[in-house]
N, C-alpha and C positions, 0 to 999 in steps of 0.2 A: 503494499500499499505505499509505503515511503515512494519508491518511484514515480507510481501514480501521480502522487499530490505534487511532486517539482512537476514532472512534463506537464499536470495543465498546471502549474500557476506559469511555465515557459511559453504553453500555447496562448493562453492571456495575453502575457507580455508581449509578446510577438503581434497579434490581434492590436492590444490600444498602440502599440508603435507603429502596425500596418496598415492593413486595409483598413481600419477605426481609427484613426485619430481622426476624424472627420467633424470640423465643428458644430454643422448639424448631428452628431454621434452624439453630442455629450449635453448634460452629462451624465454617464456609463458608469454602469457599478459590474465590476466582477467577481465573481465567488471562485474557490477552487471546488473538490468534492465536495456534493454533499451527500447527507444521510435524510433518509426519512423520519421524522418524529409525530409522536399522536398528542396531540389536545385539546381539551372540552372548547365546542363551537361556544364562541359567545353570542349570549341572547335566547342558546338552545331552550324549550320546555323540557327538555330530556338532561337532566343533571351529570347523564353516563353517557351522553352522544359524545365520541371524539371523532374527528380532522384530522387526516394525514395533511401534510405538509415537507415540504421540502428544505430541508436548513442545512446550517456548514455548524458542527460539533469538535469544536477543540479538545485539543486531548486534556487540558482541564473540563471539561463536559459543560463548559459553554455554548448557549444555542443562538444563534443567530435564524433563525425566520426566513425563509425568502419569499418573496409574497411582490405579487406586482404593482407598482409604484408609478404613479399619475405622471411624477415629477423630471423620472425620468428616462432619458432617450432609447437607453438602450440595459437590458439585464443579460448577463450570462452567468451560467452554472452548469456544473458538469455532472455526469452519474454513472458511475458503474454496475454495467450489466453483468458481464460474466468473466468471468479468469480461465485459463486451458495452461497445461504446463505439461514439458519434454524434454527431456534430456538428453543434450549434446555431448558424445565424447568424440572431444578432440584425436589428430593423429599423433598429435607428441602429448609424452607423458601421463598420467592418471586420473588431472582433474576433469572433472564433469562441469559439464555449461548447461545452463538453467534457460530454455525459451521461454519463453513467457507471452502468451494471447490476451488482450485483455477487448473487450468491448464495450463503447462508453456509446455516453450521451452529449451532446451538449445541447441544452436548451435554452434559445434565446425570447425572450418577452422585450416586446419592442413597440413603443410608443410615434404611431403615423402621422400624430400630429405635431412631434415634436421634430421628428430623421424626415418629414414631407415625404418618405417614402411608405408605398406596399413589402408586406413581408418577401413578395419573390421579386423583390429586387434586391432585395437585403440580403437574403439566403447565399446569391453565389458570392455577393461580396465577404462574409463573413469563410465560407466552405472556403472560398480559395486563397483567402487567406491566412488562415494556417499552416502552422509550416509542417513538412514534409517529416524533418530529420531535427534531431536536437542538435544546439551548439556542440564545439569540440569541450571548451569548459566544464558546461554539466556531464554529456559523456563522462569525461575525466571524472571529475567530482560524484558520482555515482556511479562511478566505476563498472560501466555499462560498456561491452567493447559493440552491439549495435541496437539501434532505433530506427523504428520507419513507422510516422505513424498515415494511417490510409482512411480517407473519409469514404464514406460505405452509400449513404442515404441516407435523404431527408424527407421529415413529415411536418408539411403546410399547411395539416388539418389543424387550427386553432384548437376547435373543442376537445378533438380526439386528445390534443397534448394536453390540454387543462386534466380531461378528466384522468388522463393515464398521473399526471402529476399531482390535482389537489382531487382522488379518488372520492372521497366524503363530504368533500365544500359543494353546494350550489354555484350555477357559473355567472361569475362576476366580473368577468372581462366585457369592458366598455366598448363602443364600437372603433376607437382610439387604438387599443392596447391589444394587440396581437401575441400567439405564440406559435413558435415551429422551435424543431430541433433536427440536431445532424448527430445520427449515426457518426463514429467513428472505431475505427480498430487500433492502439499500440500495442506493436511488437518488438519486444524485447529480449536479446541475451547477455547474459551475466554470469559468471564465476561462484558455483555452488556455497563457495566457500565466503562470497560477500552476505550471504541470510544468514549464515552467522557471526557474521562479525555486526552485521547490524542488531541481530539480537541481544548481542551482547551491550551493546551500549548504550 
C-alpha cells in the first residue's frame, strides 16, 4: 500500500503541474487513496441508518470525508479496486522479485459552471495528463525496478458513478456538478527483500 500512496501522490502532482494547471480549473483539490467509511445520516428519522462515503483516513486515524463541493472546480481522488501478485525469478542470484498489478479508479468531481467545460471535454484532459511511468528519483526512493501506469477505461455516467461512490445517499448532484471515473492499472516490480525492510521500519 505504501507504494500506491506515493504513486497516486505522484500522479496528482503530475496532473497539477501539467494538464490540469489551468486557471479555469482552479481551485482544485487532490486526494490520495480513499477508503469507505460509514456515518449516521444527518436528519434521518432512522437513527441507525448509515451512509457510506469515500474518505481519506490518515495513519493516525484522522478522517477527511470527500463530498462534492460547489466552491471547487475539480476534486480528484483515487480508489484501490484489486491487487494481484506474481513472483519473478531473475536469471542471476537467488533473489526473487515480486510483480504487483493493481487496478484503481480515479474519481473526478467537476463543476461545469466554474470550469466552463462539460465532463466529456475534461475526461481526455485528465486521462492523457496522467504519467505513464514514475520519475527516476521516485523509482530509486521506492526501490522499484519497473513501474507502468496504464489508463484502461472511463465511466462517464454521473448517476452510476455517484451510486457507486455514495451507495446509501440520495442523488444530490446539481446541474453544474458532475462525476466521472477513470480506471487505470499500476504494474510494479520490486525485490521481495524490500517488503521485509518496509515492515521492519
